[in-house]
VOVEX-596490 format. One record per atom (N, C-alpha, C): residue in one letter; x, y negated, z negated. Coordinates in pm, whole numbers, plus 50000, padded with zeros to 5 digits. Layout:
N
AXYZ;...
end
This chain:
422
X500475013449993;X499765001950050;X500814990650016;X500894974450115;X501664963750082;X501124960650032;X501974948950017;X501174936249861;X500544928649958;X500344924850087;X499254918050183;X498084925050149;X497944936550153;X496274941450116;X495974939749965;X496564929049917;X495954932549779;X496134912649705;X495624905349852;X495734894349830;X496384877849810;X497644884549817;X498604877949765;X498814865949905;X499494857749913;X499684852249984;X501344850950081;X501064849850200;X502664853950290;X503554847350157;X503954835950133;X504994829250050;X504934841449879;X504104846149888;X503974851349744;X504474867049786;X504204870849914;X504864883949967;X506074881349935;X506344873050039;X508094868850062;X508624870049925;X508314864349848;X508544863849685;X508904880349606;X507744882449620;X507594898849595;X508704905549631;X509394907049791;X509764913849860;X511784907949833;X511604895449809;X512974889549780;X513304895649638;X512744899549508;X512844903549396;X512814918949413;X512834929849503;X513284937049557;X511654951349533;X510774947049539;X509424952749522;X509294953949687;X509604967549691;X508614974049870;X507434972749878;X506894974049811;X505504978549748;X504964978249617;X503154973549579;X503144969449434;X503394987249317;X503834979749238;X503664994349117;X501994996749106;X501945006549022;X500565007349004;X499955001648931;X501024987348825;X500044983148785;X500074970948858;X500424964248881;X500574953749023;X499004958049145;X499054969449141;X498344974149277;X496814971549182;X497094971049084;X495694972649007;X495104956848962;X496214953548882;X495974939648804;X496304925048925;X496994926948996;X496614914449078;X495484911549187;X494914919749224;X493354915649290;X493054910849179;X492274917749034;X491434913448967;X491584900148920;X493144897348852;X493874878448831;X493254869048980;X493364874449043;X493284862549130;X491454865249201;X490914873249111;X489304874149123;X489184861049036;X490014858548941;X489604850748825;X488954862748688;X488974877248670;X488484886148597;X490074882548429;X489034892048345;X490174888948213;X490704904648266;X492024907848170;X492524923148198;X493174927348048;X492754929848045;X493234939647962;X494164953948002;X495464953547948;X495904961948045;X497164973847941;X497364981147936;X498614989247878;X499674995348011;X500724991147928;X501674995648087;X503104994347996;X503955005947994;X505295004847973;X505814997948006;X507074990847955;X508534982647976;X508904997148101;X508994984748208;X509854988248311;X508614990548436;X507274991048417;X506264990248541;X506214981548606;X506764970748632;X506564957648679;X505664951248647;X505134949948499;X504104941848462;X504034927748438;X505384924348429;X505214905948421;X505324899648588;X505894907048698;X505624902648804;X503714908048851;X503324913248745;X501894918048778;X501204906748755;X501574898948656;X501134885948607;X501634873048681;X502934874048708;X503124863348731;X502734858048885;X502874867549012;X502354864449110;X501084856849161;X500304870949090;X498754858849119;X498584849749024;X499414844048918;X499194829248877;X500034816148955;X500964823049006;X502104815849075;X500474808949238;X499834822949276;X498964819749380;X498184812449340;X497384814049175;X496184804049149;X496814789949103;X498014787749091;X498744774549078;X498444764149183;X498904775749289;X499434773849435;X498214766349488;X497084773849475;X495914767349531;X494844760449449;X495384753049362;X494874742149274;X495094730549295;X494444720149225;X494704705249256;X495814704349090;X496974694849208;X497964691449076;X497854674449063;X497744670448982;X497644656748910;X499174651648890;X499234639148835;X500594633448779;X500154624248646;X500564632648526;X501424639648476;X500954652348535;X501554664048508;X501344672648537;X500944679448412;X499804689948420;X498874697648305;X499144708548281;X499214719048195;X499664728548171;X498094739348269;X498554742548338;X497454753948385;X497254767548283;X498714769748287;X498874787548266;X499974787348139;X499364793548041;X500194795947931;X500624806647867;X501844811747867;X502384826047815;X502434826947698;X502374835847653;X502624836747472;X503464849247475;X504694844147446;X505594864847397;X505804861447276;X506574871047198;X507044875247043;X508254870847031;X509224869147151;X510444868747112;X511544856247226;X512204852047161;X512954842747239;X513634850347367;X513734860747390;X514194872947487;X513314872947592;X511964876047523;X510934877947633;X511084863647718;X510654852047625;X510344845447670;X511224839147810;X512814843247800;X513674836447856;X513564844648007;X513234859747942;X513324869848086;X512004868648184;X510654862148101;X509904859248186;X509774843948288;X510564834548214;X510394818448252;X511514824148357;X512634826848356;X513144836448476;X512724839948617;X511884850248510;X511004858248673;X509894846148746;X509414838248681;X508564828648723;X509454818348856;X510204818448773;X511654805748811;X511764811248973;X512554824948984;X512884832549085;X512164835949158;X510584837149123;X509324842749213;X508984828049294;X508934815949202;X508554804049273;X509894801249374;X510824808149396;X511024796849539;X511284800849645;X510284811449686;X509584809049794;X508434802149885;X507804794549704;X507064784749723;X506914775949801;X506064770449878;X506154755749976;X505824744549890;X505734744149754;X505564737049644;X506404735949514;X506964726549464;X507684726249342;X506574732149240;X506854742649140;X506064741148994;X507174741448888;X506614735648794;X507804734648681;X507274742048579;X508214749248561;X508174758748459;X508884754748299;X507674752148212;X508714753248075;X508624761347988;X509744764847940;X509904777747843;X510224775947741;X509794771447565;X510324771647469;X510074779947412;X510794783847280;X511094792847182;X511594781947058;X511904789346908;X512354789746808;X513764792046859;X514224784746724;X515844795846678;X517284782146748;X516244775646854;X517294762946838;X516534747346854;X517554741146933;X516734724946872;X515704723346946;X515034714046837;X513364710546945;X513484702047046;X514594693747060;X514424682447108;X514484682847245;X515864689647336;X515904691847461;X514834699047481;X513874707947435;X512334711347482;X511444697647501;X511404693647408;X510284679447448;X510944668047526;X512164672147576;X512304663047656;X512404669247799;X511924685247820;X511894692447928;X510224687347946;X509384684247872;X507914685547881;X507804671147875;X508684657247940;X508154649147935;X507974647948105;X506534643048084;X506034643248241;X505234656448293;X504924663948139;X503614677948163;X504684690548212;X503964701148199;X504074710148286;X503284717248329;X503414728248435;X502564734848538;X502404745348441;X503354756348405;X503204766048317;X504074768448182;X503944770248090;X504564770348003;X504424785647927;X505554790247937;X506474801747838;X506624799747730;X506004806147630;X506544803947463;X506204813147368;X506824808347242;X506604822247126;X505494813447009;X504904818346955;X503844811246886;X503964801946795;X505144801046751;X505894790446627;X506104779246662;X507264781646786;X507704765546863;X506544757746955;X505574766146969;X504644761647083;X503894748746937;X503644756146810;X502214750146734;X503114741546698;X504724740746685;X505184726146645;X505414715746734;X505794719646861;X505884712346980;X504254700947015;X502924709746970;X502184703947004;X501634692046856;X502114698446745;X502074689946609;X503114680946653;X503774681246723;X504924666546776;X504424659246873;X502904662646913;X502354653647084;X503384661347145;X504224663647211;X504944667547272;X504094677847427;X502994681647398;X502684689347470;X500814691047385;X500134690547558;X498634694447525;X498074707947581;X497194714247527;X497024726947587;X496024726247581;X494694717547623;X493334718247615;X493034720147797;X493664716047840;X493844717748017;X494224734648072;X494424743247932;X494974758348016;X493734762648031;X493904772348157;X493014778748207;X492894787248258;X494304799148199;X494654806048229;X495794811148104;X495524826748032;X496154830047885;X496174839547905;X498354841047882;X498874855647915;X499404857747747;X498344871147735;X499264873147581;X500384886947629;X501274888347629;X501794897247684;X502914902047531;X502924918147554;X503804921947416;X502474918747317;X501354921847311;X500854914147190;X500414922447108;X500774938747126;X501494948147017;X502594941046931;X503504936346989;X504644931446879;X503924915246852;X503604907246931;X502894897046858;X502184898046721;X501304911246751;X500724913746566;X501584916446479;X502904923946561;X503374933546423;X504704922746339;X505024914946447;X505734903446373;X505614894346296;X503734892646297;X503084882246215;X502714872146251;X502334873346448;X502084862346444;X500294857346470;X499764864646376;X498284868846353;X497764854046366;X498544846346298;X497694834146240;X498144819946317;X499294821246338;X499754811846451;X498504815846596;X498894825646607;X497744832746736;X496404828246688;X496314825346565;X494584818646549;X494314804146592;X495304797946545;X495944785646544;X495654779646689;X496234785546779;X496464783246898;X494834785947007;X494154797246948;X493374796847034;X492614789146996;X492204784046902;X491284774246836;X491594759246954;X492284754146985;X493614749547047;X492514747347198;X492634756947245;X492154763947406;X491254762947406;X490864761147546;X488994757547585;X488584770847616;X487224771147563;X486134782247537;X486424790047669;X486534783847794;X485954792147923;X487444796347993;X488404802447983;X489244803348017;X489804820348094;X490694820148201;X491354838348216;X491534840048093;X491644853848024;X492274857847930;X493424870147967;X493934873548017;X495234885448027;X495984891747913;X495514902147875;X496194905147773;X496834918247814;X498114922047773;X498924932347819;X499834938847668;X499664950447680;X500354953547538;X501034965747583;X502364972247577;X502924987147558;X502144992447462;X501584997147368;X500075007047285;X499084994047232;X497974999847177;X496824992447205;X496424998947034;X497324993446939;X496375000446797;X495374992746796;X494984995846632;X493544986046613;X493564967746598;X494264961346573;X494434952546588;X494014947046697;X495514955946792;X495224947546934;X493514951047034;X493504958246988;X491634963447032;X490774954846957;X491264948146862;X490044936946785;X489924922946874;X491864922846889;X491944907846926;X491304906047073;X491304919847125;X490744923747315;X489114915647261;X488834924347200;X486964921147172;X486814910647117;X487624904147085;X486984885447018;X487414877347151;X488614879447218;X488744866647326;X488594875047479;X488714882647519;X488114886547673;X486644886747691;X486884889047744;X485554885847839;X485044899047985;X484314910347940;X484024921248012;X485304925448078;X486014923748001;X488174925348090;X487444941248166;X488784937848310;X489314950748352;X490174960248290;X490034974048234;X490554978248143;X491664987048233;X493404982748192;X493874988448313;X494974999348162;X495325014148218;X495795020148145;X497035027748205;X498135018848252;X498955028648344;X500555036148229;X500355034448099;X500805039048018;X501055057348023;X499795057048042;X499655072548054;X499435079148157;X499995073648241;X500075080948434;X501575090148401;X501065097348434;X502455111848466;X503215102948579;X502535095348703;X503375091548803;X504195078848744;X503905072048635;X504645062348604;X505365065648512;X505915076548460;X506665079948317;X507975076548377;X508615070648298;X510105066848312;X511405084048280;X511505088648331;X512665091948383;X513835092448252;X513245095748137;X514315095348036;X514575111247948;X515975112847934;X516225128647900;X516255125447703;X515455125447673;X515745124747519;X516155134547452;X517385130547359;X518335147447277;X518085137047150;X518125151947025;X517865148146898;X519225155146893;X520615150046794;X521705152846781;X521965152946617;X521845168246556;X522305166046396;X523275160346335;X523905155046286;X525265149846228;X524925143546074;X526385146546041;X525855139345884;X526065126845913;X525315116645813;X525195099845842;X526735097145845;X527255100845787;X529085097745740;X529765095645849;X529165104145960;X530165107846104;X529175107246204;X528555095446192;X528155095146330;X528745079846411;X529735078246338;X530615066946417;X531175069746483;X531915084646453;X533615094146530;X532325097646632;X530835105546537;X530445110346705;X529935103946805;X529405094046767;X529945077946836;X530735075546983;X531835072346900;X533475071946974;X533505084647051;X533275096746999;X533595110247104;X532555113047204;X531115106647191;X530785109147341;X530855098947395;X531365084547382;X531275075347418;X532295079747597;X533795086347492;X534705090047553;X534695101247667;X533555113447618;X533435123047674;X533215117447791;X532295106247788;X530485105847898;X531495092148013;X532235084547946;X532525075548002;X531345065448070;X529915060347959;X529065054148041;X529785040748023;X529755033348146;X529545020948201;X529615014548063;X527585012348031;X527715000347952;X526275013247865;X526685010247705;X525535009647661;X524535010847550;X523565009547494;X523145007347419;X522555012047236;X523675003247161;X523135010247028;X522075007646950;X520895012546928;X520495008946779;X520595009546631;X520755002146564;X520815003646404;X519644998546325;X519674998746212;X518954990346097;X518764976846054;X519874974746056;X520494962345984;X521394953546059;X521384941546041;X522484930246062;X524034936346000;X523944937645847;X525384945545843;X525604954845896;X524414964745967;X525394982145956;X525274978346115;X525294967146227;X525334961746356;X526734958746334;X527124948346257;X528524938146239;X529854953546219;X529174963146122;X529954971146057;X530484984346163;X529324990146248;X529384995446374;X530394990946511;X530124977146507;X530544970446606;X532314971746549;X531934966646425;X534174967246345;X534954980846403;X534184989246378;X534815001646379;X535215008146536;X533985004146642;X534495006946799;X535315000046813;X535314986346751;X536324974546801;X537984979446790;X537924982746673;X539164989446611;X539385000546665;X538945012046730;X538955022546813;X539215016746955;X539285004247001;X540114998747155;X538375001447234;X537355004447193;X536304997047268;X535524985347284;X535364985247412;X534364969747358;X533584966947412;X533264964947222;X531934963647156;X531874950147114;X530534946047118;X529704933847018;X528394935946940;X527904928446856;X526594930146813;X525784918446838;X524684922946839;X523544917446905;X522444918546764;X522474908746701;X520894904046565;X520384892646532;X519814892646434;X519144873546430;X519884865146406;X520634870546306;X521594857746315;X522584850846436;X522514859446557;X523264850746648;X522654842946672;X523714833446718;X522714817246794;X521914823546944;X521394814347014;X520404820847135;X521874821747237;X522844808047222;X523664813847337;X525424825147307;X524744829247201;X525584838847167;X525184853047244;X523244848647189;X522454863147254;X522834864347371;X522874850047477;X522894850947681;X524404858847678;X525334849047592;X526834855647663;X526934866047639;X526834874047515;X526974893647491;X525874894947604;X525264891747618;X523994898347709;X524834901847850;X525164887247865;X525354889347984;X527144889848007;X528064895847941;X529344900247929;X528744917847934;X527364923847885;X527494938147884;X527264937148047;X526224929548100;X525754929948214;X526814932748354;X528124921648296;X528714923348409;X530234933848387;X530044937948324;X531334944348261;X532454946248138;X531834932548105;X533164928748036;X532984939247903;X531344940447886;X531634947047732;X531194961847758;X531314974347706;X531154986447715;X529604989347640;X530054981147509;X529024991047384;X527994979047350;X526834973847337;X525754967647203;X525514971347152;X525604965246982;X525194969146888;X523984966646827;X523104969746832;X521624956246812;X521264963146730;X520314952346687;X519074953746542;X517664953846656;X516684956646622;X515414959146657;X515284941746756;X515884937746727;X515194918646792;X515764924546962;X516534930746966;X516784936547112;X516044950247204;X514464951247096;X514024962147143;X513604956447267;X512804948347313;X511524945247336;X512154930547446;X512084933947565;X512424921047658;X513994918147682;X514714927747633;X515844930247680;X515914935047849;X516494931547921;X516234940248089;X518094937948112;X518624949348096;X519754956948146;X520174962548227;X520094965448329;X519824968248477;X520414979348479;X520154993748526;X521035003748534;X522005013448400;X520925005648253;X521245010548151;X521485026048121;X522135035748126;X522545048348141;X521875054247984;X522215047547867;X521985053547750;X521675048147640;X520755046647568;X520525040447422;X520525053947346;X520625049347220;X521385059147097;X520705050047030;X520095058246899;X519395054546806;X520705058546625;X521425051846639;X522135055746501;X521555058146420;X520715041446418;X519785043346259;X518375047846364;X517445058846300;X515635059946368;X515215042446338;X514535040546398;X513075033146404;X512455029346267;X512145021146229;X510985022346116;X509315032946172;X509125029046282;X507965032046340;X507985040646469;X506935046546538;X507365060246642;X506635045046770;X506385035046742;X506225024646859;X507145018946839;X508445015846790;X509135008546826;X510545018846860;X510115035346833;X511015042146887;X510785038447054;X509525039847089;X508985038547248;X509885027447291;X510055018847209;X510215005747309;X512145007447299;X512235011847214;X514065009447239;X514515018447338;X513905031247325;X514315037947443;X514055034947578;X512615026747572;X512395016247698;X513005011047768;X514435009047709;X515064998547751;X516435009347904;X516515024547888;X516865028747964;X516035031148066;X515925043448195;X515015044448299;X514465039348324;X514385022248344;X513695016948428;X513725011748574;X512675009748619;X512735007848791;X513055021948874;X512795028048826;X512815045548882;X514145056948875;X514965046248753;X516095047248700;X516235056548603;X516895068848619;X516885078848532;X517675077348428;X517695077248249;X518395075248148;X518425085148048;X519195084747926;X518825091047839;X519135078447725;X518385091847636;X517765084947466;X518335097647381;X519625091347301;X519845101947169;X519685096147074;X519025102046968;X519255101446823;X519575109346764;X520455102746657;X521595107246533;X520065116046417;X520375127246370;X519405127546298;X520285132946146;X520425126946039;X520925133545956;X520085140245860;X520435144745740;X519465152245653;X519145144445647;X519305129845575;X517795121445493;X516775113845615;X517075115445750;X515535107845817;X515505121545887;X515615136945841;X514765145045956;X513375145545933;X512815144945826;X511585140945840;X511465131045864;X511325120745858;X511335107145980;X510875112346090;X512595114046172;X512165119746318;X511055131746340;X510385140346250;X509435150246273;X508095137646243;X508075130346246;X507165121746213;X506795111646334;X508115108746403;X508135103346525;X507345113546620;X508545122046642;X507725132146683;X506205138146715;X505525139046624;X503825137846604;X503825123746677;X504115117446650;X503295106746725;X503675105846882;X504685106346899;X505035109047019;X504305118347105;X504285128147057;X503925143847080;X505025151647161;X505935149347094;X507225155547146;X507895168047061;X508855177347111;X509355187947050;X510395185747066;X511715180347007;X512935187447052;X513915192147034;X514585202147076;X515465208047064;X516955201446966;X517075205146830;X517985198946749;X519425203746837;X520275194346829;X521115196046868;X522445197846840;X523515205546788;X525295200446743;X525925201346859;X527005189746782;X528095188146843;X529795197246791;X530185206346895;X531365209946812;X532115200046772;X532375204846611;X533365196846572;X532565184646489;X531435187146465;X530355172346362;X529215178346353;X529355192446323;X528365201146244;X528145193646141;X526865188646068;X526405186345954;X527055195545888;X527385183245742;X527575197845577;X526705195445508;X525635186245533;X524205186145457;X523205185745526;X522375193445505;X521555202845573;X519845198445479;X518715191545574;X518125188945498;X517105201345523;X516045204045373;X514725208645350;X513475209045452;X513775208445577;X512985203645653;X512795211245765;X511455218345862;X511555229445921;X511985218046079;X513195225346138;X513575218746290;X512995218846400;X513575226046501;X513035228646621;X512015239546566;X511785249246518;X510885259546546;X510145256846467;X509325243646438;X508475236446357;X506925242446394;X505935247846335;X504685251646407;X504315240846413;X502675245546540;X501955232946532;X501345226946374;X500925234346300;X499685235046156;X501255219146147;X502465225346100;X503645216446038;X503485202646100;X503805204946247;X503725194846321;X502845184746252;X501515188346276;X499965180146270;X500215174646124;X500755176546004;X500745170745899;X502345159845875;X502885164045955;X504285149945936;X505185158345876;X505115173245904;X506285179045884;X506325180245705;X507475190245661;X507835195445491;X508575187145476;X508135179245323;X509485173345252;X510085180445194;X511475173545223;X512595178845116;X512605177344973;X513565184744922;X513905185144789;X513905170344712;X513705167744606;X514335154944553;X515965159444567;X516695142944599;X517985150144606;X518925148444432;X519405155944351;X519855159444265;X521035144244250;X521395140144104;X522195131544141;X523875133144155;X523965151244169;X525595152544211;X525085150444408;X523855148944444;X524085150144597;X523995132144650;X523555128044552;X523325109244588;X525065105944530;X525585113344487;X526895110144433;X528075113844561;X527795127544579;X528375133844677;X528035125544796;X527025121544885;X526645116044979;X527285096444987;X526795092944888;X527805080744804;X529185080044849;X529725087944799;X531115092044815;X531775091245010;X530925100445059;X531285103245210;X531155092945268;X529865078945228;X529475074045313;X531135061545307;X531355057745192;X532605048345130;X533455055945193;X533785061345217;X534855073345284;X535075068745456;X533705068745507;X533845065545656;X533715052445669;X532825042645561;X533215029145593;X534565022645587;X535415036245489;X537045025745520;X537975034445635;X536775041045667;X538065045145782;X537855038145883;
end
């Protein structure tokens, strides 16, 4: 099915082709005609499915066919949970707009940086605003922006918006928007909070569920490797040296862990850098650019990078620390296997997190064979059923292990301290 058959004008068809889209993806082929018709859309689509272009292309066409005045009035508002996502969507809009016969002004605003340059950017108005909720409210309070003219609202990564505690900010922003508008809600998962938001804001939406379509499932080989917690960094180094991956994303649980693991990799001569919430926007951008250019081999990140980071041809993702929720597991591994490429997701399973990984497997409807790597076999085992657990056991979340004795805790603490000093 060509782009010309779904209602896009020639300039937008050319824009899509220039970005490497030969034909519409499943989400694009379904969502674009509905958006062009002015319908509300509620879409569940996995990362890497082409959903950003699925709303950017028709929204640009709507802007192109509308009347523009002076100063510019905000016609489209796109809300996202993180600055990385905001930058990514803003870049996509600007790249697609290069083929348009008229110049569109896209303003990207987010927190964590000075507000003054963003206020300067908004002088004279904007056609499309891409924003995180908190910074958008700050700009409105400073009279730098008026959203009463918005005709199309996009809530991208809606589940993450609510997970990160933006419910109150969303409520305040929705109250400032005109009641009659087009609403587009995109989410990788559909928890109850997103369902409630959709019921409150959307009017007879077209429901699109691409996430469960087997044809669009990313090609990601998932692995679970058993290893003592104190041996994870050494095993990571071993796997990096064995496989020779050119770029690797490693997820950890905290800023301290990111800095610690990065330091150990650097000491071993591996080109590594950390990415976490304490990094400035400039540092984040530079680290990602270095990874994409090949100056870095390994990026050690907290969940700040789980969504919205697009690293082309990323072959492997590691869960050095397991994510707190099955939803975060989905988004972490979704950094690989994008745009039709294959990828690998490797989770380190130590004794203290084995039961938690069984819960992730249950929610993801997975059952992964546990692996052990020669020379890194675990010396501490958990009292849980591993690869051979039954469906009944999987259904109740697995079997809890015994409470650790004081001696066990002291042993593990000593092993961890030895690893930290190694």
